[in-house]
N, C-alpha and C positions, 0 to 999 in steps of 0.2 A: 304573245297571246297565251293565256293560261290553258293548260290541258283540260278537256272535259273529263268528267268521271266516266269510266267505261262500264258498260253494262256487262253483267255476268251472263254467259250463255245459259239459256234455259230457265232463267230466274222467273219464278211465278209468284213470289211473295209480294202481294199487293201492298203490304205495310211498308216495304222498303223500296217500292218502285215509284219513281217520279215519272209521270206520264210523258211520253215522247210526243211531240207534235211539230208539225211544220209551221214555222212562224210566218212564212210568206210563200204562197204558191204563185209563181209568175210564169210568163211565157218563156219559151226556150231562148229568147234573145236577150233576156235581162237576167241579172244575178238572182240566184236562189238562196234563200236563207233557210238552212236546215238546223233544227234543234239538235244539240248534242245529247247523246244518251247519258242518263244520269241514274242508273239503277243501283250501282254498287257503291256502298260507302267505303271510302278510301281512308284507312286509319292514319296515313301520313298526311292527309289533307292536301294532296298535291293537285287533285283534279277539281275543276270548277265547271259548273254548267254554264255554257255560253253558246251564243249563236255563231255559226261558222258560215262565212260567205263563200260560196262556190260559184265559179264562173258558169254562165250559161253556155249551152252547147255551141253557140256561134263562135266563142272564143276558147273553147276547151281543147285540150290536146287530144290526139288520137290515143287509144289505149297502148299502142306500140308503133314503132316506125313501119313495121310490116306485119300487121295482125295475121295470126294463123286462123284459118277457117276450120271451125269445128261444127259438127252438127248440133242442133238444139237437142239437149237431153230432156228426157221425160222424168228422170229422177237423178238424185245426186249419187256420187261414187263413194262407196263405203269401205272397200278393200283394195289392196294392191292388185289383185287379180282383175277386179273390175276396171281399175285404172288402165292397166296394160291392154285389156281387151277393147276398151271403149275410146281410148285416146289415140288418134291416128299418129303413127310414127313413134309411139312409146316402145321402149325395149323391154323384154321380159326381165323380171326381177329374179334374184337368187332364190333358191329353193326355200331357204329359211329367212327370208327378208321380213323386216318390220319397219314401219315408218313412224317416227316421233314427230308430231306437229305441235306447235306452240302458238297460242292465240293472244290477241289483245295488246300486244306491245307495239313499239318498243317502250319500255318503262325505264325511267332514269336509274332506279335502284336495282330492279330484279333482272333486267335484260343483261347488263354486264356480268352479273353473277352467273346467270344461265350460260352465257357464252364461255366464261372461264371453266364452268363445269363440263360443258360439251367438249371443249378442247382437252381437258384432263381425261375424259372418258374416251377420247378419240372417236367421236361419232359426229354426224351431221344431222341437222333437223330441218324441217320446213316451217318457216315463220309466217303466219298469217297476220299481217300488220294492219293496224287501223291508220287511215290516212292522216287524221289530225295529230296522232301520236308521231307518225313519221315526220310530219312537218315540224313538230316541236323538238325532235331528237334526230336530226339528220346524221349526226356522228354515229349514232347507234345503228342506223340503217346501213351505213357504210361498213361498220364493223361486222354486221351480220353477213353482208355480201362478201366482204374480203375474207371472212372466215370460211367461205365455201358452202354456206348454208343456202337453201332454196328460199326464194322470195314469193310470198303469197299475198293475195288481196283479201282484206276482211272488211271492206267498205270504209268510208271516210268517218262516219260518226257512230258506228256500231248500233244502227237502228234495227231492233228486232221486228219492227213493223215493215221491214223492207218489201215483202210481197204486196203490201197494201198501198205503197207509194205510187205516184204517177210514174209512167215510163220514163219521162225526162229526169225525174228525181232519182230513180234507180240507176239510170245511166250516169248521172253526176256522181253518185256515191262510188261507182266503180272507177270512172275516168279520173276523178280528182285524186283518188288514192294512187292510181298509176302515176300520175303527175308528181305527187309528193315524193314517192319512192324514187322515181327517176331523177328528180332534182337532187336527192340526197346522195345517190351512189352511181348514177349514170346507167342504171339497168332497170328494166321494168319487171314487175311480177307477170311474166308472160302467159302462164298457163293455168295457175291455180287460183281459184276463188272459193271462199267459204262464207256462207250467209250467217250473219249474227244469230246465235241461238239455234242454228240449224233450221231456220225458217225459210223454206223454199216455196216456189210457186211458179206457174207458167211464165209470168212476165220476167221473173228473175232468171229463169233458165234461158229465156230468149235473149236478154241483154248480156248475160255471161257469154253466150255463144257469139254474139255480135262483137264482143270485146276480144274474141280469140282466146277464150279461156274455158276451162272445164270445172264443173261444180264438185267440190270435194267436201264430203261429210267425214264421218269417222265410224269405226267399228267398236273401238274400245274407248269408253268415256270414263276418265278417272274421277270426274266431279271434283277436281281439285279446287275449283273456284269457290266451293262451299267450305273449304278448309276442314275436311272430315277427319284430319289426323294423318300424320306421315305414314303410319302402317297401312291405312286404308288405301292411300294413293299407291304405295309401293306394291301392295297385293294386286291391285288392278293392273298396273303396268306389267308386273312379273307374270301375271296370268293371261296376258294378251296372246291370242292365237297367232300362229304363223300367217304372214300376209296381212296382218292387221294395220289399220291406220289408227294411231293412238292420239287422243286429244288431251293435251295439257295446256298450261298457260304460263307466259312470262310477264303478263301485265294484268291490269284490272284489280290490283290489290296486293296484299302480302302473299308472296309466293315461296316463303321459306319452307313450307311443308313439301311443296313440289320439288324443290331442289334437294332437300334431304331424302325424299323418296327415290328420285332418279339416281342419286349417289349409290343407293343399294340395289335398285331393281335392274339398272342397265348392266352392271357387271354380271349379275345373276343370269340375265338373258344371254349375254355374250358367252358365258361359260357353257350354256346349253346349245351353242352353235348358231344363235340368231345373228343376223347381219343387219345393222341399222342403215337404212337408205333414205334418201330424199326422194321427192316426187319428180325431180328433174331428170 
């Protein structure tokens, strides 16, 4: 099955947006067809818009073998301090901790390069993965997991309309991604969920909690998906405050600027005493 083109977070350029729509809305006991997001043009031409069949809830897997019970949140988590305070059982972070998060993968070209860079820099990151990408690249999911990085859920089709979907469809977007990641590496994204485009809403918060997860946003947005230039991304990462959750991407398009920026920014932060942590 070809990969769908992945939407860029926060994209509001209507001239480049292909509208997302549900091809078929059916009852919970029959398959749901969800349109794949197709907002970002992929220079490599690897992604194709396609309908993805997701099992109805009657045959869907549970989000994890033993889901953790978390309270329904009223807003997403933006910093490590918020995460530690609002997540039951979370341990305090180091005084100068910072979390690098990577969205929209795994990508056949850029995720392997990102993994090599992270190993070279001797840091770990939290990967928020798209379910259909995970299904298409199970080897990369396994490489992320085996590399000691944290696994996050970024929905199955990267639909930025997530808060406006029906509750069964929101649930399917979460559960189907859990299933795809588990099949690839034998582990679930147990705790971390990020809404595409940072688009939250009451039904999303409710379903995230029901899945035993916490809603993770970001404090520092590099806007790397816009390809603003290596220096711009580097400046934003290097300027992230202590305790920040930093948003970058390993998928959704050409990530060469992101990799080049992290090559410079991460050593600069480490030299100032920052410790890179995952959300696990």
